[in-house]
C-alpha positions in Angstrom: -32.6 -27.0 -112.8 -35.5 -25.4 -110.6 -36.7 -22.0 -111.8 -35.3 -19.5 -109.6 -38.6 -17.8 -109.3 -39.8 -20.9 -107.6 -37.5 -20.1 -104.5 -38.9 -16.6 -103.9 -40.2 -15.8 -100.8 -44.1 -15.3 -101.6 -45.6 -12.1 -100.8 -47.6 -12.6 -97.0 -50.4 -9.7 -98.6 -51.1 -11.3 -101.9 -53.9 -14.1 -100.5 -55.8 -11.1 -98.5 -58.9 -8.9 -99.6 -58.5 -5.7 -101.7 -60.9 -4.2 -99.2 -57.9 -5.5 -96.6 -55.4 -4.6 -98.3 -56.9 -0.7 -98.5 -57.4 -0.5 -94.8 -53.9 -1.8 -94.2 -52.3 0.9 -96.6 -54.8 3.4 -94.9 -53.4 2.4 -91.7 -50.1 3.0 -92.7 -50.6 6.6 -93.7 -52.7 7.5 -90.5 -49.3 6.2 -88.7 -46.9 8.2 -90.9 -49.3 11.3 -89.9 -49.2 10.6 -86.3 -45.5 10.3 -85.7 -45.1 13.5 -87.6 -47.9 15.1 -85.9 -45.5 14.2 -83.2 -42.4 15.5 -84.2 -43.0 18.0 -86.2 -42.0 16.6 -89.8 -43.2 17.3 -93.2 -46.9 16.9 -93.7 -48.3 13.7 -94.4 -51.9 13.1 -95.5 -54.2 13.2 -92.2 -57.1 11.2 -91.6 -59.9 12.5 -93.3 -62.4 12.3 -90.4 -61.4 16.3 -89.0 -62.9 15.3 -85.8 -59.4 12.8 -84.9 -57.1 15.8 -85.7 -58.9 18.0 -83.2 -58.5 15.1 -80.7 -55.1 14.5 -81.5 -54.7 18.5 -81.1 -56.2 18.6 -77.5 -54.3 15.3 -76.5 -50.9 17.1 -77.4 -51.8 20.1 -75.7 -52.5 18.3 -72.3 -49.4 17.0 -72.6 -50.7 13.6 -72.8 -47.9 11.0 -73.7 -48.1 9.0 -76.8 -45.9 6.2 -75.9 -48.3 5.4 -73.2 -49.1 1.6 -72.8 -52.6 1.6 -71.5 -55.0 3.3 -70.0 -54.9 4.4 -65.5 -56.8 1.7 -63.5 -59.2 2.3 -60.6 -57.6 -0.5 -58.1 -59.6 0.4 -54.9 -62.2 -2.1 -54.6 -64.3 0.3 -52.9 -64.1 3.7 -55.1 -65.5 1.3 -57.4 -67.9 -0.4 -55.7 -68.9 3.4 -55.1 -68.6 4.6 -58.3 -71.3 1.7 -59.3 -73.4 2.6 -56.7 -73.8 6.3 -57.9 -74.5 5.1 -61.6 -76.8 2.2 -60.3 -79.8 3.6 -62.6 -77.2 3.6 -65.3 -76.4 0.4 -65.1 -79.8 -1.3 -64.6 -81.1 0.5 -67.1 -78.3 -0.8 -69.5 -78.7 -4.6 -68.1 -81.4 -5.8 -70.4 -79.8 -4.0 -73.3 -76.2 -5.9 -72.6 -77.9 -8.9 -71.7 -78.6 -9.7 -75.3 -75.4 -7.8 -76.9 -74.0 -10.7 -74.8 -75.2 -13.2 -77.0 -75.0 -11.6 -80.3 -71.2 -10.5 -79.5 -70.2 -14.1 -78.7 -67.5 -15.3 -81.3 -67.6 -12.1 -82.9 -64.1 -10.8 -81.0 -66.2 -7.9 -80.2 -66.5 -6.5 -76.6 -69.5 -4.0 -75.1 -68.9 -1.9 -72.7 -70.8 0.5 -70.5 -68.9 3.8 -68.6 -69.4 6.5 -66.2 -70.2 10.3 -67.8 -66.4 10.3 -66.7 -65.4 7.6 -69.0 -64.5 4.6 -65.9 -65.7 1.3 -67.1 -68.4 0.3 -65.2 -69.6 -3.0 -67.4 -68.1 -5.2 -70.0 -69.4 -8.2 -71.9 -69.0 -9.9 -74.9 -66.3 -12.1 -76.5 -64.2 -14.0 -73.7 -61.1 -14.0 -75.3 -61.1 -10.3 -76.5 -62.1 -9.2 -72.8 -58.9 -11.0 -71.7 -56.9 -9.5 -74.2 -58.5 -5.9 -73.1 -57.5 -6.2 -69.8 -54.0 -5.9 -71.4 -54.9 -2.1 -72.1 -57.3 -1.4 -69.1 -60.4 -1.8 -71.2 -62.0 -3.6 -68.1 -63.6 -2.3 -65.0 -62.1 0.3 -63.5 -60.3 1.3 -66.8 -60.3 5.4 -66.6 -60.5 6.3 -70.4 -60.9 10.4 -70.5 -59.5 11.8 -73.6 -57.6 13.7 -70.8 -55.7 11.0 -69.8 -55.4 8.5 -72.2 -55.9 11.1 -75.4 -58.2 10.3 -78.3 -60.0 6.5 -77.9 -63.9 6.1 -79.0 -64.7 6.8 -75.1 -63.1 9.9 -74.3 -63.7 11.6 -77.4 -67.3 10.8 -77.2 -67.5 12.6 -74.0 -65.3 15.5 -75.0 -67.5 16.1 -78.1 -70.7 15.1 -76.9 -71.1 13.1 -80.4 -70.9 9.6 -81.5 -66.7 8.4 -82.6 -65.6 5.7 -84.4 -62.1 5.8 -83.7 -59.6 3.0 -85.1 -56.3 1.8 -85.0 -53.4 4.4 -85.7 -56.0 6.9 -84.9 -55.6 6.4 -81.5 -53.4 9.0 -79.9 -50.9 6.6 -77.9 -49.1 3.9 -79.1 -50.2 1.2 -76.9 -53.9 1.5 -78.0 -53.3 1.3 -81.7 -54.3 -2.4 -82.2 -58.0 -1.5 -81.4 -60.8 0.1 -82.8 -63.5 1.4 -81.0 -67.0 2.8 -81.7 -68.8 4.7 -78.7 -72.3 6.5 -78.6 -72.9 9.0 -75.3 -75.8 8.3 -73.9 -77.6 12.1 -73.1 -80.3 13.3 -70.4 -82.7 14.5 -73.1 -84.0 17.7 -70.7 -80.4 18.9 -69.9 -78.4 17.8 -72.6 -75.7 16.3 -69.9 -73.7 13.2 -70.6 -74.9 10.1 -68.6 -72.2 7.8 -69.7 -71.1 6.0 -72.6 -71.9 2.5 -74.7 -68.5 1.4 -76.7 -67.7 -1.5 -79.0 -64.4 -2.7 -78.8 -62.5 -5.3 -80.3 -59.0 -5.7 -82.6 -58.8 -3.9 -86.1 -60.0 -6.7 -87.9 -63.5 -6.0 -86.3 -63.8 -3.0 -87.6 -67.2 -2.2 -89.5 -68.9 1.0 -89.9 -72.2 -0.4 -88.4 -70.4 -0.5 -85.1 -70.9 2.9 -84.4 -74.8 2.3 -85.8 -75.2 -0.7 -83.3 -73.8 1.7 -80.4 -75.8 4.6 -81.2 -79.0 2.4 -81.0 -78.3 0.9 -78.2 -77.5 4.1 -76.2 -80.7 5.2 -77.5 -82.5 2.0 -76.0 -80.9 2.8 -72.8 -82.0 6.5 -73.1 -85.4 5.3 -73.6 -85.5 3.2 -70.7 -84.2 5.8 -68.6 -86.3 8.3 -69.9 -89.5 6.2 -68.8 -88.3 5.8 -65.8 -87.9 9.3 -64.7 -91.5 10.0 -66.1 -92.9 7.4 -63.2 -90.4 9.1 -60.6 -91.8 12.5 -61.6 -95.4 11.0 -61.6 -94.9 9.5 -57.9 -92.8 13.0 -56.9 -96.1 15.2 -58.1 -98.4 12.6 -56.2 -96.5 13.1 -52.7 -96.1 16.6 -53.3 -100.3 17.0 -53.5 -100.7 14.3 -50.3 -98.5 16.8 -48.7 -99.6 20.1 -49.4 -103.1 19.0 -48.7 -102.6 19.7 -45.1 -100.4 23.0 -45.2 -101.2 26.5 -46.1 -99.1 27.4 -48.7 -99.4 30.6 -51.7 -97.0 28.2 -53.6 -95.5 24.9 -54.7 -92.2 23.6 -56.4 -91.7 20.4 -57.4 -88.0 19.9 -58.2 -86.8 16.0 -59.8 -83.8 14.4 -58.8 -81.8 15.8 -61.3 -82.3 19.3 -60.4 -85.0 20.5 -62.8 -88.2 22.4 -61.7 -91.0 19.9 -63.2 -94.3 22.0 -61.6 -95.1 25.3 -60.3 -98.1 26.3 -58.5 -99.6 29.4 -57.5 -97.0 31.9 -56.7 -93.0 31.8 -57.2 -90.4 34.0 -57.6 -90.0 35.5 -60.9 -87.1 33.9 -63.2 -88.4 30.4 -62.4 -89.8 28.3 -65.5 -90.9 24.7 -65.4 -88.3 22.9 -67.4 -85.3 24.9 -66.1 -82.8 22.6 -64.2 -81.5 25.0 -60.9 -78.1 25.4 -60.8 -76.2 23.4 -58.2 -78.7 21.0 -58.1 -78.1 17.8 -59.7 -77.9 14.3 -59.0 -74.1 14.5 -58.3 -75.3 16.5 -55.1 -77.4 14.6 -52.7 -80.6 15.8 -52.5 -80.7 17.3 -48.3 -78.1 19.6 -49.5 -79.9 21.3 -51.9 -81.0 23.9 -49.4 -78.1 25.5 -49.4 -78.3 26.2 -53.1 -81.7 27.6 -53.7 -82.2 30.2 -56.3 -82.5 33.9 -54.7 -86.4 34.6 -53.0 -86.8 31.0 -51.5 -85.9 30.3 -48.4 -84.2 26.9 -46.7 -87.1 26.5 -44.1 -89.6 25.8 -47.4 -87.4 23.2 -48.4 -88.4 19.6 -47.9 -87.2 16.4 -49.6 -89.6 13.8 -50.9 -89.0 9.8 -49.7 -90.7 7.4 -51.5 -89.9 3.2 -50.6 -86.9 4.5 -48.9 -85.4 6.4 -52.0 -85.3 10.6 -52.0 -86.9 11.4 -55.7 -86.7 14.8 -55.0 -87.8 18.1 -53.6 -90.6 20.4 -52.9 -90.4 23.9 -52.0 -93.5 25.1 -50.3 -93.8 28.9 -50.4 -96.0 30.5 -47.2 -98.2 32.9 -47.3 -97.7 35.7 -45.2 -99.8 34.9 -42.4 -97.7 31.5 -42.3 -94.1 32.7 -43.1 -92.0 30.8 -40.3 -89.9 33.3 -38.3 -86.5 34.6 -40.2 -88.4 34.7 -43.4 -87.5 38.5 -44.0 -84.2 38.4 -43.0 -83.3 36.7 -46.4 -85.3 39.9 -48.3 -87.7 37.7 -50.3 -89.1 39.6 -53.2 -92.4 39.9 -54.0 -93.7 36.7 -55.5 -95.2 37.6 -59.1 -97.7 35.3 -60.8 -96.5 32.9 -63.3 -96.5 33.8 -66.7 -99.5 33.0 -69.1 -99.6 29.2 -69.8 -100.8 29.5 -72.9 -99.3 27.1 -75.4 -98.8 29.1 -78.9 -95.9 28.5 -80.5 -95.2 31.1 -83.4 -93.1 28.7 -85.5 -95.9 25.6 -85.5 -98.8 27.9 -85.8 -99.7 28.3 -89.2 -100.3 25.6 -92.0 -96.9 26.6 -93.8 -95.0 24.2 -91.0 -96.9 21.2 -92.3 -94.4 19.4 -95.3 -96.1 17.2 -98.0 -97.7 17.9 -101.3 -98.8 14.1 -101.8 -103.1 14.1 -102.8 -104.0 12.6 -99.6 -102.0 15.2 -97.7 -103.5 18.1 -99.3 -107.2 16.6 -98.7 -106.3 16.6 -95.2 -104.7 20.3 -95.6 -107.5 21.6 -97.2 -110.3 20.7 -94.8 -108.3 21.5 -92.0 -108.3 25.0 -93.5 -111.9 25.0 -94.4 -112.6 24.0 -90.4 -109.7 26.9 -88.8 -112.5 29.7 -88.5 -115.3 27.5 -87.6 -115.8 27.9 -83.7 -116.7 23.6 -83.5 -115.5 20.7 -82.2 -113.2 19.0 -84.7 -111.7 15.3 -84.0 -108.5 14.8 -85.5 -107.7 11.3 -86.4 -104.3 9.9 -87.2 -102.0 7.3 -86.0 -98.9 7.9 -83.5 -96.8 9.9 -85.2 -98.5 11.5 -87.6 -98.5 15.1 -86.9 -102.3 15.5 -84.8 -100.9 18.2 -82.6 -99.4 20.0 -85.6 -102.6 20.1 -87.4 -104.3 21.2 -83.8 -101.9 24.0 -83.8 -101.8 24.9 -87.4 -106.1 25.5 -87.0 -105.8 27.2 -84.0 -103.4 30.3 -85.6 -101.8 32.8 -84.0 -104.1 35.4 -83.2 -103.2 35.8 -79.4 -106.1 33.4 -78.0 -104.5 30.8 -75.6 -103.7 27.6 -76.7 -104.2 24.8 -74.0 -102.7 21.2 -74.9 -103.4 18.4 -72.7 -102.6 14.4 -73.0 -106.1 12.7 -71.0 -103.5 9.4 -71.3 -100.5 11.3 -69.3 -101.8 11.6 -65.5 -103.2 9.7 -63.0 -106.9 8.9 -63.6 -108.0 10.3 -60.4 -106.4 13.8 -61.2 -107.9 14.0 -64.4 -111.2 15.7 -63.7 -109.6 18.3 -61.4 -107.2 19.0 -64.2 -109.8 19.9 -67.0 -112.2 21.4 -64.6 -110.2 22.9 -61.7 -110.8 22.4 -57.9 -111.5 24.9 -55.2 -109.8 24.5 -51.6 -109.7 21.1 -50.1 -111.8 19.7 -53.1 -110.4 16.4 -52.3 -107.3 14.8 -50.9 -104.4 16.2 -52.2 -106.0 19.4 -53.9 -104.3 22.6 -53.5 -104.9 24.8 -50.5 -105.7 28.0 -52.6 -107.5 26.3 -55.3 -107.0 26.0 -58.8 -107.7 26.7 -62.5 -108.4 24.0 -65.0 -107.6 23.3 -68.4 -111.1 24.7 -69.9 -110.7 27.8 -67.7 -106.8 28.4 -69.0 -108.1 28.1 -72.4 -111.0 30.4 -72.4 -111.4 32.3 -75.3 -109.3 30.2 -77.3 -108.7 26.2 -77.9 -108.3 23.3 -75.9 -106.7 20.2 -77.6 -107.3 17.3 -75.9 -104.8 14.8 -76.9 -105.1 10.7 -76.4 -108.9 11.5 -75.7 -109.7 8.2 -76.3 -107.9 7.6 -73.0 -110.3 9.5 -70.6 -111.9 7.6 -68.4 -115.8 6.5 -68.7 -116.4 8.2 -65.5 -115.3 11.3 -66.4 -117.0 11.6 -70.2 -120.7 12.9 -68.7 -118.6 15.8 -67.2 -116.8 16.5 -70.2 -120.3 16.2 -72.2 -121.8 18.8 -70.0 -119.4 21.3 -70.5 -119.3 20.7 -74.2 -123.1 21.2 -74.1 -123.7 24.1 -71.8 -120.3 26.2 -72.1 -119.7 26.2 -68.5 -117.9 24.5 -66.2 -117.8 23.4 -62.2 -114.7 23.2 -60.1 -114.8 20.2 -58.3 -116.2 21.0 -54.7 -117.9 24.1 -56.2 -121.5 24.6 -57.1 -121.0 27.8 -59.0 -120.9 28.0 -62.4 -118.5 29.9 -65.2 -119.3 30.4 -68.1 -116.5 29.7 -70.6 -116.0 30.1 -74.5 -113.9 27.4 -75.7 -113.1 26.0 -78.8 -112.4 21.8 -78.6 -109.8 20.2 -80.8 -110.0 16.3 -79.8 -107.0 14.7 -80.9 -106.5 10.3 -81.0 -105.1 7.5 -82.4 -108.1 5.0 -81.7 -111.2 4.5 -83.6 -113.4 5.7 -81.5 -116.4 4.4 -83.2 -115.1 0.8 -82.2 -114.7 2.5 -78.8 -118.1 3.5 -78.3 -119.5 -0.3 -79.5 -117.1 -2.0 -77.1 -118.4 0.6 -74.3 -115.5 2.4 -73.5 -117.0 5.7 -74.4 -119.6 7.2 -74.3 -122.1 7.2 -77.9 -123.2 10.9 -77.0 -119.7 12.0 -76.2 -118.7 10.7 -79.5 -121.0 12.9 -81.8 -120.7 15.6 -79.6 -116.7 15.8 -80.0 -116.8 14.5 -83.8 -119.0 17.2 -85.3 -116.1 17.2 -88.0 -113.6 15.5 -88.6 -110.1 15.3 -90.2 -108.1 12.2 -90.6 -104.6 12.5 -91.3 -103.2 9.6 -93.4 -99.9 7.6 -92.1 -97.2 7.8 -94.1 -97.2 5.0 -95.5 -100.2 6.2 -97.7 -98.2 9.0 -99.1 -94.7 7.8 -100.1 -94.7 10.7 -102.3 -94.0 12.9 -99.0 -90.9 11.3 -98.1 -88.4 12.9 -100.1 -89.7 16.2 -99.1 -89.7 15.2 -95.2 -86.2 13.9 -95.4 -85.0 17.4 -97.4 -86.8 19.4 -94.5 -85.7 17.7 -91.1 -82.3 17.1 -93.1 -81.8 20.6 -93.5 -83.2 21.7 -90.2 -81.6 19.3 -87.9 -78.3 19.5 -89.4 -78.5 22.9 -88.7 -79.6 22.5 -85.0 -76.9 20.1 -84.4 -73.8 21.7 -86.5 -73.3 19.1 -88.9 -72.7 18.3 -92.5 -76.3 17.6 -94.3 -76.0 13.9 -95.1 -76.7 12.9 -98.9 -79.5 10.1 -100.3 -78.8 8.6 -103.1 -81.2 6.7 -105.2 -81.5 3.4 -104.0 -81.6 4.7 -100.0 -84.3 6.7 -101.4 -86.2 4.0 -103.0 -86.2 1.6 -99.6 -87.3 4.8 -97.2 -90.2 5.2 -99.8 -90.7 1.3 -99.5 -90.6 1.0 -95.4 -93.9 0.8 -94.1 -93.1 3.6 -91.5 -95.2 2.6 -88.2 -94.1 5.2 -86.5 -94.8 7.7 -89.1 -93.3 11.0 -89.5 -92.1 10.7 -85.9 -90.1 7.7 -87.0 -88.9 9.5 -90.1 -87.3 12.6 -88.2 -85.3 10.4 -85.8 -83.9 7.9 -88.4 -82.7 11.8 -90.1 -81.7 12.5 -87.0 -79.8 9.6 -85.8 -77.6 9.2 -89.7 -76.8 13.0 -88.9 -75.2 12.4 -85.7 -73.5 9.2 -87.1 -69.9 10.2 -88.4 -70.0 8.9 -91.8 -68.8 10.3 -95.2 -70.7 10.1 -98.7 -73.9 9.1 -99.2 -76.3 7.4 -96.8 -76.1 3.7 -97.7 -78.4 0.5 -97.9 -76.7 -1.0 -95.2 -77.2 1.6 -92.5 -80.5 1.6 -93.3 -81.0 -1.7 -92.8 -79.3 -1.4 -89.4 -81.9 1.3 -88.5 -85.0 -0.2 -90.5 -84.6 -4.0 -89.6 -87.7 -4.7 -91.9 -86.7 -2.6 -94.6 -84.9 -5.0 -96.2 -87.8 -7.3 -96.2 -90.3 -4.3 -97.7 -90.6 -4.8 -101.7 -89.4 -0.8 -102.5 -91.4 1.0 -105.3 -90.0 1.5 -108.7 -87.1 3.5 -108.2 -86.8 7.3 -108.4 -84.7 9.2 -110.9 -81.1 8.6 -110.8 -80.9 11.9 -108.2 -79.3 12.2 -104.5 -81.7 14.0 -101.8 -79.4 16.0 -99.9 -80.5 19.2 -97.6 -81.8 21.8 -98.2 -84.4 21.1 -100.8 -87.4 22.7 -99.9 -89.1 22.0 -103.4 -88.1 18.9 -105.5 -84.6 20.3 -107.9 -86.1 20.8 -111.7 -83.0 18.6 -113.2 -81.8 16.2 -110.6 -78.2 15.3 -110.8 -76.5 12.1 -110.5 -75.7 10.9 -106.6 -71.7 11.1 -105.9 -70.1 8.5 -104.1 -67.6 10.2 -102.0 -64.1 8.6 -100.9 -64.1 7.1 -97.5 -61.6 6.1 -95.1 -63.2 3.6 -93.3 -65.2 2.1 -96.2 -65.4 -2.0 -96.3 -65.5 -4.4 -93.2 -62.7 -7.0 -92.6 -65.0 -9.6 -91.1 -68.8 -10.6 -92.3 -70.7 -7.3 -90.1 -72.4 -8.1 -86.8 -76.2 -7.7 -88.6 -76.1 -9.3 -92.4 -78.8 -8.9 -94.6 -81.4 -11.3 -93.7 -83.9 -10.1 -96.5 -85.9 -12.4 -98.2 -85.6 -13.6 -101.8 -88.5 -13.2 -102.9 -91.0 -11.0 -99.7 -94.4 -10.8 -100.7 -94.8 -8.6 -97.7 -97.3 -6.0 -97.3 -97.5 -4.7 -94.0 -95.0 -4.6 -90.9 -95.9 -7.8 -89.4 -95.7 -9.7 -92.4 -91.9 -8.2 -93.8 -91.1 -9.2 -90.0 -92.4 -12.8 -90.8 -90.5 -13.4 -93.7 -87.3 -12.0 -92.5 -87.5 -14.6 -89.3 -88.6 -17.7 -91.5 -85.8 -16.7 -94.2 -83.3 -16.7 -91.6 -84.5 -19.9 -89.9 -84.5 -21.5 -93.6 -81.0 -20.2 -94.3 -79.3 -21.4 -91.4 -80.9 -25.1 -91.6 -82.6 -24.4 -88.4 -79.6 -22.7 -86.1 -82.5 -20.6 -84.1 -79.2 -18.8 -82.3 -77.2 -18.1 -85.7 -80.7 -17.2 -87.0 -81.5 -14.5 -84.4 -77.9 -13.5 -84.6 -78.2 -12.8 -88.2 -81.7 -10.8 -87.5 -79.9 -8.7 -84.8 -82.0 -9.5 -81.8 -81.6 -12.1 -78.9 -82.8 -15.8 -79.7 -85.4 -15.0 -76.7 -86.7 -12.2 -78.6 -86.5 -14.6 -82.0 -89.2 -17.3 -79.7 -91.4 -14.3 -78.6 -91.9 -12.6 -82.1 -92.6 -16.6 -83.7 -95.0 -17.1 -81.1 -96.5 -13.5 -81.4 -96.8 -14.0 -85.0 -97.8 -17.7 -85.0 -94.8 -19.1 -86.7 -93.9 -22.7 -86.4 -90.1 -22.6 -86.3 -89.2 -26.3 -86.7 -91.9 -26.1 -89.4 -90.2 -22.9 -91.7 -86.6 -24.8 -91.0 -87.7 -27.9 -93.0 -89.5 -25.9 -95.6 -93.0 -26.7 -94.7 -95.2 -23.9 -96.7 -94.8 -20.3 -95.2 -93.8 -21.8 -91.7 -96.9 -20.0 -90.1 -99.5 -21.3 -88.0 -103.3 -21.0 -88.0 -104.7 -18.7 -85.8 -107.8 -19.0 -83.6 
């Protein structure tokens, strides 16, 4: 007779991984908490992430129906096309990012969405099966995912809070979308802090993984960078157009306003209270530029307002303030206040004007600081050398100090070559096409009695260099179009990330000017030469940025710190600061993990870390290393383990010999190609890059992909 136990129904959960069982249990707890939250029943364990509970409260107060099955959908084709046209710049900026992600997400059961600032879906790419399922809840083009219409969800909650949001399964407010997990990050305008749109990664609950939010934040940052670069180019065209228009007019001042309503330039006289960088009320890209004339600040007249169009597009506006003799009729009727001169142009910043603002006590850094302190009170030219991101301007500001003398900073690579001479030496009225009608002081005159800091001096055109040399040698400046010398007392601090001696040998930089500006030199070491400063810098940025963003500082355990200290940091301190800031903005519990760092620093997994530090966690604030380190404590997390392999598996080589970022990338590429037996698509997916990027990097580094797949030596080809 068969044993009774053989007829028992098998436990369906018996074969599930423990991580998935934990996720199912957590989901049940969250579901119970949601039900009791709605019914007012006995308190249940609420989700550990407080932003979810706060969103539930907002959703309930807004009267959102928790039984809703789907988000509202815009069905009017004309309205959708109008919305896409209004946000064409955002869609265009995301085009490249979404194109690469489409290949990456194929077969992953995840989709990538781009929404408008209001939460209306504009674009969807990724797994086709999941796209079809998304139409059931209107997670498709035209879907309206604002928090105030569909309750707690990744897109709407990210917009409501202005921060990345990861909403998983039962954490959603409405019943119909609880079978989804979504990770969303807002795309922000760095100058105004406005939300420009949202990047969202969504899929069924089995696609949940913490790195999804990291990926969403990374993609949002890439789009922000594209938009920022385009904005810079557009503002340059606006300034050039303004100069052309102003050359034929008689004006007491000029204001240039970009398409987002930000004042980007002010020349001559302007009403009090206006400052460059200020966003003018009532002017933004939601309102046609042509209608801004009725929204001008007090003291400016509509007759002075001129939209600026380039290549058929309105890129901003200029306000030309006339002289009293040239004021158009009716000007007095508006009660124009007597214009006042702009404030002092000095850029002295007391928070950055001392050596105490420079973080670091490694031997290499202490040597640079000692030399800079010694030269600080010497009225000689100093050449400050260092790679991008090491903090050259911070050294320059510390050497200048905060004694009241002007500090004028100017980037030689940030202005068109034709304008550099006018910017440095000034010009008189009519000196050249585009010159202001009243003439203007140059940077040398503005820095009289103080310091002129010339950044990227290696970018200075060769034809301007003789004029700079003469000004430094003689201590006088001639404005363009003028024969009268103006005697100056200016101390020059020149900054460069180039080897100017090599530039001299190649004929791109004058030898006599090099010897004149390099009377004394200060070399700032790159971060890879001072790994001992990494922990101190992390503690500094962790505390300061956490306070700025109103979040709790993250904790860095020994393993994470070892990885960070072993990373090459090609972007130096600036890159480290960005990594710390991004980790603070990603909602997460517990210590910073190695997986998080591998996502943010793809090459970190291929760089051999140094000897591990003592078993201590680095948290903020830590102004000095703790005398008695305490072990890192692993905090419990409600989102600890993914239910499927991550989108970015570790591509760490088994025995790397990487001594530079290039070698680290080469090692990672060769290892990935070998691990996937020559399947280049899978290798690219493992590395977290597009297949086209894999081919491009292989060509750049001279990697024979076929040879690497077959194990031919290192896979590297000889370079000519």
